[in-house]
Structures are given as C-alpha cells and as structure tokens.
C-alpha positions in Angstrom: 184.3 185.8 -41.2 182.9 185.0 -37.7 180.3 182.0 -37.2 176.6 183.0 -36.1 175.7 180.9 -33.3 171.5 180.7 -33.6 170.1 180.3 -30.2 167.7 177.1 -30.1 164.4 177.0 -28.3 164.1 174.4 -25.3 161.3 172.2 -25.4 160.0 174.2 -22.8 159.9 177.9 -24.7 158.3 175.5 -27.3 155.3 174.4 -25.5 154.4 177.7 -24.4 154.2 179.0 -28.1 152.8 176.1 -29.1 149.9 176.6 -25.9 149.3 180.0 -26.9 148.6 178.9 -30.3 146.5 176.5 -29.1 144.6 178.3 -26.9 143.4 180.5 -30.2 142.9 177.9 -32.1 140.7 175.6 -30.1 139.0 178.9 -29.2 137.7 178.9 -32.6 136.9 175.4 -33.4 136.6 173.2 -30.2 138.3 170.1 -29.9 136.8 167.6 -31.7 136.6 170.3 -35.3 140.7 170.9 -34.6 143.6 169.0 -36.4 146.9 169.3 -34.7 148.0 170.4 -38.0 146.0 173.5 -37.6 148.2 174.1 -34.2 151.2 173.6 -35.6 150.5 175.7 -38.8 149.5 178.2 -36.5 152.8 177.9 -34.5 155.1 177.9 -37.4 156.4 174.1 -36.7 155.4 170.9 -37.7 152.5 168.5 -36.7 155.4 165.9 -35.4 157.1 168.2 -33.2 153.9 169.3 -31.8 153.2 165.5 -31.0 156.5 165.0 -30.0 156.0 167.8 -27.1 152.7 166.7 -26.2 152.0 163.2 -27.4 148.3 163.4 -28.5 145.6 166.2 -29.2 144.2 165.4 -26.3 147.3 165.9 -24.2 147.9 169.4 -26.1 144.0 170.0 -25.1 144.3 169.5 -21.4 147.5 171.4 -21.2 145.5 174.2 -22.9 142.8 174.1 -20.8 145.4 173.9 -17.6 147.3 177.0 -18.8 143.6 178.9 -19.4 143.0 178.3 -16.1 146.8 179.0 -14.5 146.2 182.6 -16.4 142.7 183.1 -14.8 143.9 181.8 -11.1 146.5 184.4 -11.6 144.3 186.9 -12.6 142.0 186.6 -9.8 145.0 186.6 -7.4 145.9 189.8 -8.8 142.5 191.0 -8.2 142.1 189.9 -4.7 145.4 191.9 -3.8 144.2 194.8 -5.5 140.9 195.0 -3.2 140.5 198.4 -1.3 139.1 196.7 2.3 139.0 193.3 3.4 135.7 192.6 3.4 134.6 189.8 1.0 132.0 191.3 -1.4 134.9 193.9 -1.7 137.4 191.1 -2.7 135.1 189.4 -4.8 134.7 192.3 -6.5 138.0 193.0 -7.4 138.6 189.6 -8.4 135.5 189.4 -10.5 136.8 193.1 -12.2 140.3 191.5 -12.9 138.5 188.5 -14.5 136.3 190.6 -16.9 139.6 192.3 -18.1 141.5 188.9 -18.6 138.7 187.5 -20.7 138.3 190.7 -22.8 140.5 188.0 -25.0 137.8 186.0 -25.8 139.9 183.1 -26.6 140.6 182.7 -23.1 136.5 182.8 -22.5 136.1 180.7 -25.8 138.1 177.6 -24.9 136.3 177.5 -21.4 132.8 176.9 -23.7 134.8 174.4 -25.7 136.2 172.7 -22.6 132.8 172.0 -21.1 131.5 171.2 -24.1 133.9 168.2 -24.5 133.3 167.8 -20.7 132.2 163.9 -21.5 136.1 163.5 -22.0 137.1 162.2 -18.9 140.5 164.0 -19.3 139.0 166.9 -20.2 136.2 167.1 -17.5 139.2 166.4 -14.8 141.0 169.1 -16.2 137.7 171.4 -15.8 137.4 170.1 -12.3 140.8 171.1 -11.3 140.7 174.6 -12.9 137.0 175.1 -11.1 138.8 174.1 -7.9 141.6 176.3 -8.3 139.3 178.9 -8.5 137.1 178.0 -6.2 139.5 177.7 -3.7 141.6 181.0 -4.3 138.2 182.6 -4.3 137.3 181.2 -0.7 141.0 181.4 0.7 141.4 185.2 -0.5 138.1 186.5 0.4 136.7 184.6 3.2 133.5 184.7 1.5 130.8 182.6 2.9 130.3 179.3 0.6 126.9 180.8 -1.0 128.7 183.9 -1.9 131.8 182.0 -3.3 129.1 180.2 -5.2 127.4 183.4 -6.5 130.4 184.8 -7.7 131.5 181.5 -10.1 127.7 181.4 -11.1 127.9 184.8 -11.9 131.1 184.6 -14.3 129.4 181.5 -16.2 126.3 184.0 -17.2 129.0 186.6 -17.8 130.0 183.5 -20.3 126.7 183.2 -21.2 125.9 186.8 -22.2 129.2 187.2 -23.8 129.0 184.3 -26.3 125.6 184.8 -27.4 125.7 188.6 -27.6 123.1 189.1 -25.4 124.8 192.5 -24.3 123.2 193.5 -27.9 119.5 191.7 -28.1 117.5 194.7 -26.6 114.2 192.5 -25.4 113.1 192.3 -21.8 114.5 188.2 -21.4 117.7 189.6 -22.6 117.6 192.6 -20.2 116.9 190.2 -17.3 119.7 188.3 -18.0 121.9 191.1 -18.6 120.9 193.3 -15.7 123.7 194.7 -13.5 126.3 193.2 -15.5 128.7 196.0 -15.7 131.3 194.9 -18.0 129.3 194.8 -21.1 
C-alpha cells in the first residue's frame, strides 16, 4: 500500500489562517475581552501554536489591525483604478464605493472600532496610525485631491462607521436623518 503524504501548512499559511479568525473574533469582543484561546479554537489549532506564531495577544491584535488596513488599502487602490475619470472627486468617490463594499464585511469595520477603543495601548495606536497614514497617502496619491478633500473622505468614512455600528439608518428621527443624509450605501 503506497504511503500517503500529508502536506503540512507552513507557518506563514497558518499565520494567515489565524489572522483571518483573529479579525472575526476580535471584531466581536475587542482586544481586552478576547482570550487567545478563543482565537485558537476558531482557527482549530492550539493556543500554544498561536502564541508560537505571534508571541503575545498584543502582537496578534496588532497583526490583525495591520491585516485589516492592508485589505482597506488594496480595496481603495482597486477603487481608484476603476474611477471613470481622473478628477479628484471621481477618484475619491470610486475609492469610497470600494470601501463601502469592503466593510459590508462588518468584521473589518468592527475591528477598526475596537482598535480605536484600545488606542491607549502604544502598539495599537501605532498600528492605527500606520493604517491611517497608508489610507491617507493612497487617497492623496491616487486622487491628487486637496488635503481638505482627503480629510473629508476620511471623515466621511468615520461617519459611516458610526452610522453602521449604532444602526442610525434604522432610526426615524430628524437628528438621525441629519447624520445619515447623503449616505448612499445604507
């Protein structure tokens, strides 16, 4: 009988799998309330192996934030390339549309919200700053928009986070309508 060979996952492949699960688990319970054992269980591996791959929960959380922003930058880049024209407003609008599609996966959105709430931890704050820098630099480079327009683009994204996370699209009051006015992706 021929011996069957089993293909082992490399550490990099396992890191990717763990990161995918870490984004989902951290998105639900945040940094402080999430034990590494929950992420390990979701990934189907031992807690010890997760620690071997990432050393600490903090390193895992920072890696999840970095991964989240890599996905955001890739989506924004693709959006910028799909812009129908080269005008700054058109490029930023195409990037916005790509971001809206990406955060339909609420896990990416909620991970960012939880990361903001843990930004008092220097490593988390630095990861958020790296991510925001990458988004801002990409939006500036691709759109050639004025700084005030890029600021509005980022601010609009943060407003969208607020609207979605607290369900303002379902609140039928003048104040909620003021905040959701003009938001097309609802």
